C-alpha positions in Angstrom: 7.4 19.4 1.6 6.6 19.0 5.4 5.4 15.8 6.9 4.6 17.4 10.3 1.1 16.5 11.0 -1.0 18.9 13.1 -2.1 16.3 15.6 1.4 15.0 16.2 3.1 18.4 16.4 3.6 18.5 20.2 4.9 15.0 20.3 7.3 15.7 17.5 8.7 18.8 19.0 9.3 17.0 22.3 11.2 14.2 20.7 14.6 14.7 19.2 15.2 11.0 18.3 14.2 10.9 14.6 13.8 7.7 12.7 13.3 6.2 9.2 9.9 6.2 7.7 8.7 2.6 7.9 7.9 0.2 10.7 7.8 -2.9 8.5 7.1 -6.4 9.8 8.2 -9.2 7.5 6.9 -12.8 7.4 8.4 -15.5 5.2 6.1 -18.5 4.5 7.9 -21.6 3.4 5.3 -24.3 3.5 5.6 -24.8 -0.3 9.4 -25.1 -0.1 11.2 -28.4 0.1 12.5 -29.6 3.4 15.8 -30.2 1.6 16.5 -26.5 1.5 18.4 -25.0 4.5 15.7 -23.1 6.4 18.3 -20.8 7.9 18.4 -19.1 4.5 14.9 -17.8 5.1 15.8 -16.5 8.6 18.6 -14.4 7.1 16.3 -13.4 4.2 13.7 -12.1 6.7 16.3 -10.2 8.6 17.8 -8.7 5.4 14.4 -7.5 4.2 13.5 -6.0 7.6 16.8 -4.1 7.6 16.4 -3.0 4.0 12.9 -1.6 4.6 13.3 -0.1 8.1 16.9 1.1 8.1 16.9 2.9 4.7 15.9 6.5 4.4 13.2 6.7 1.8 12.5 10.4 1.9 14.2 13.7 2.8 11.6 14.5 5.4 12.0 14.1 9.2 10.0 11.4 10.9 9.6 11.1 14.6 9.4 7.5 15.9 5.6 7.8 16.5 5.2 8.8 12.9 6.7 5.7 11.3 4.2 3.9 9.0 3.1 0.5 10.2 3.2 -2.0 7.3 3.4 -5.8 6.7 5.3 -7.7 4.0 4.1 -11.3 3.9 5.9 -13.6 1.5 4.7 -17.1 0.6 7.6 -18.8 -1.2 7.6 -21.6 -3.8 10.8 -23.2 -5.0 11.5 -23.2 -8.8 13.9 -26.1 -9.1 16.7 -23.6 -9.8 19.2 -23.2 -6.9 18.5 -20.1 -4.7 15.6 -18.9 -7.0 12.1 -18.6 -5.7 8.7 -17.5 -6.8 6.4 -15.9 -4.3 3.1 -14.2 -3.6 3.6 -11.0 -1.6 0.9 -9.4 0.5 1.6 -5.7 1.3 -0.4 -4.1 4.0 -0.1 -0.6 5.5 -2.2 1.5 7.8 -2.3 5.0 9.2 -3.5 6.4 12.5 -6.8 8.1 12.9 -6.9 11.5 14.7 -7.7 11.3 18.4 -8.0 7.6 18.3 -6.0 4.4 18.9 -7.6 3.1 15.7 -5.5 2.6 12.5 -7.2 2.7 9.2 -6.1 0.3 6.3 -4.2 2.3 3.7 -3.0 -0.5 1.5 -3.9 -4.2 1.2 -2.6 -5.7 -2.0 -1.4 -9.2 -3.1 1.3 -9.3 -5.7 1.3 -12.7 -7.5 4.4 -12.0 -9.6 7.4 -12.0 -7.3 10.4 -13.9 -8.5 13.9 -13.5 -7.1 17.2 -15.0 -6.3 18.6 -15.0 -2.8 21.7 -16.6 -1.4 22.1 -16.9 2.4 23.7 -13.8 4.0 23.4 -11.9 0.7 23.4 -8.1 1.0 20.3 -6.4 -0.3 21.5 -3.5 -2.3 19.5 -0.9 -4.2 20.5 2.0 -6.4 17.7 4.2 -7.8 20.0 5.1 -10.7 20.7 1.5 -11.6 17.5 -0.4 -10.6 18.2 -3.5 -12.7 21.6 -4.1 -11.3 24.0 -6.7 -12.7 22.0 -9.8 -11.9 18.3 -9.2 -12.8 16.8 -11.9 -10.5 18.8 -10.7 -7.5 17.9 -7.1 -8.2 14.2 -7.9 -8.7 13.7 -8.4 -5.0 15.1 -5.1 -4.0 13.3 -3.4 -6.9 10.0 -4.8 -5.6 10.7 -3.9 -2.0 11.7 -0.3 -2.9 8.7 0.0 -5.2 6.2 -0.9 -2.4 8.1 1.3 0.1 7.5 4.3 -2.2 3.9 3.4 -2.9 3.2 3.1 0.8 4.7 6.6 1.3 2.7 7.9 -1.6 -0.6 6.7 -0.3 0.3 7.9 3.3 1.2 11.4 2.1 -1.9 11.6 -0.1 -4.0 10.8 3.0 -2.6 13.8 4.8 -2.3 16.4 2.1 -3.8 16.7 -1.4 -1.4 15.2 -3.9 1.2 15.0 -1.2 2.3 11.6 -2.4 3.1 12.5 -6.0 6.9 12.6 -5.5 6.9 9.1 -4.1 4.6 7.8 -6.9 7.1 9.2 -9.4 10.0 7.4 -7.6 7.9 4.2 -7.9 7.3 4.8 -11.6 11.1 5.3 -12.1 11.6 1.8 -10.7 8.9 0.5 -13.1 10.6 2.2 -16.0 14.0 0.8 -15.1 13.0 -2.5 -13.6 15.0 -5.8 -14.1 14.0 -7.7 -17.2 14.2 -11.5 -17.7 12.2 -14.5 -18.8 11.0 -15.3 -15.3 10.4 -11.7 -14.2 7.0 -10.2 -14.5 4.7 -7.6 -13.0 6.6 -4.5 -14.4 5.0 -4.3 -17.8 1.6 -3.2 -19.1 1.2 -6.5 -20.9 2.0 -8.6 -17.8 -1.6 -8.3 -16.6 -4.3 -5.8 -15.8 -3.6 -5.5 -12.1 0.1 -5.4 -11.4 2.8 -3.0 -10.3 2.8 -1.2 -13.6 -0.9 -0.3 -13.5 -1.0 0.6 -9.9 1.4 3.5 -10.1 0.2 4.3 -13.7 -3.3 4.9 -12.3 -2.0 7.2 -9.5 0.0 9.3 -12.0 -2.5 9.3 -14.9 -3.9 12.8 -15.1 -7.2 11.4 -16.3 -7.5 9.7 -12.8 -6.5 12.8 -10.8 -9.7 12.6 -8.8 -8.2 9.6 -7.0 -6.0 12.0 -5.0 -9.1 13.8 -3.9 -10.6 10.5 -2.9 -7.7 9.5 -0.7 -7.4 12.9 0.9 -11.2 13.2 1.5 -11.6 9.7 2.8 -8.8 9.9 5.4 -8.3 13.6 6.3 -11.9 14.8 6.0 -13.6 11.5 6.8 -11.6 9.3 9.2 -9.9 12.2 11.0 -13.2 14.0 11.2 -15.1 11.3 13.0 -14.0 12.3 16.5 -15.1 16.0 16.2 -18.2 15.7 14.1 -19.3 12.2 13.1 -22.3 13.4 11.1 -20.2 15.7 9.0 -17.6 13.0 8.5 -20.3 10.6 7.2 -21.3 13.3 4.7 -17.7 13.3 3.5 -17.7 9.5 3.2 -20.8 9.7 1.1 -19.1 12.3 -1.1 -16.2 10.0 -1.5 -18.5 7.2 -2.6 -20.2 9.5 -5.1 -16.8 10.5 -6.5 -15.8 6.9 -6.8 -19.2 6.1 -8.5 -18.6 8.8 -11.1 -15.0 7.7 -11.6 -16.0 4.1 -12.1 -18.6 5.0 -14.6 -16.2 7.1 -16.6 -13.3 4.7 -16.2 -14.6 1.1 -15.7 -12.4 -1.7 -14.6 -9.4 0.4 -13.6 -7.1 -1.2 -11.1 -7.2 1.7 -8.7 -10.9 1.3 -8.1 -10.6 -2.3 -6.8 -7.4 -1.4 -5.0 -9.0 1.4 -3.0 -11.7 -0.8 -1.6 -9.5 -3.8 -0.6 -9.5 -4.3 3.1 -12.0 -1.6 3.9 -15.4 -3.4 4.0 -15.5 -3.7 7.8 -14.4 -0.1 8.1 -17.2 1.1 5.8 -19.8 -0.8 7.8 -18.6 0.6 11.1 -18.6 4.1 9.6 -22.3 3.8 8.6 -23.5 1.7 11.5 -24.8 4.7 13.3 -25.9 6.7 10.2 -29.4 7.8 9.5 -31.6 5.4 7.5 -31.3 7.5 4.3 -27.5 7.6 4.7 -27.4 3.8 5.2 -29.5 3.2 2.1 -27.3 5.5 0.0 -24.1 4.0 1.3 -25.4 0.4 0.8 -26.4 1.1 -2.8 -23.1 2.8 -3.7 -20.9 0.3 -1.8 -22.7 -2.8 -3.3 -22.1 -1.4 -6.8 -18.5 -0.3 -6.3 -17.1 -3.1 -4.1 -18.8 -6.2 -5.7 -16.7 -8.7 -3.7 -18.4 -7.5 -0.5 -21.8 -6.5 -1.9 -23.7 -9.2 0.1 -21.9 -8.1 3.3 -23.1 -4.5 2.8 -26.6 -5.6 2.0 -26.7 -7.7 5.2 -25.0 -5.3 7.6 -26.4 -1.9 6.4 -30.1 -2.7 6.6 
């Protein structure tokens, strides 16, 4: 599978310094952690996570430096009362560039409420795909979660450039789910842990009943976003086709996690896309968006008059 993208080809051929896939920025929030805990621990944790995400090779493909995927991992920690053990919410954000533009389009914007792990200052973050759970579940849970989201980011990125291009990475993420650490304070990996968690996100992307979601991602980014420069009118038709696909999908599969996930972080982008549309297009987009993205329905009704 090639990751050479047409509009980056000349840059790629002229650059022999190839790099890992991710350009991850990591933030560790500690406002909910006691002042009695040595804050240097969180500095080393941040460095360890950055190195884990950015220095590890997550695929067999060749990435040029300009092809690295921009992403953010934002942790907000809470102490548990047990030494070196923390609960956290983790926001994972990723974006991909739009053809012939300096704009980057949101690819992933998800908040994981079920992050529990153990970390001791200067601890090495190790991960083995063949032994995901490791010898100490709470310590292994952190690297399992990081690796899971690294593969999910790659999966959505590849899906946005080629139809079903991300499937190998979704399969790797599912392998982590299937072999994830298990313990009393570990959650998010099981179907019964909730209706919107790590289990369901990758399940939805690999469920053959939901195969249209791969078309949605490809059509939204490759035919829609990348087409805006050359032919905005045609691109808007593609965006409306995506909304129609999502409407049919949502009717046939109500309350699936992937429907909500797809729209997270995109409301401003949708409004910009249709800001210069014809009145009939605006009306159609407003009706579909208000139904599909209920959280932002009032925003669509106000902005797409």
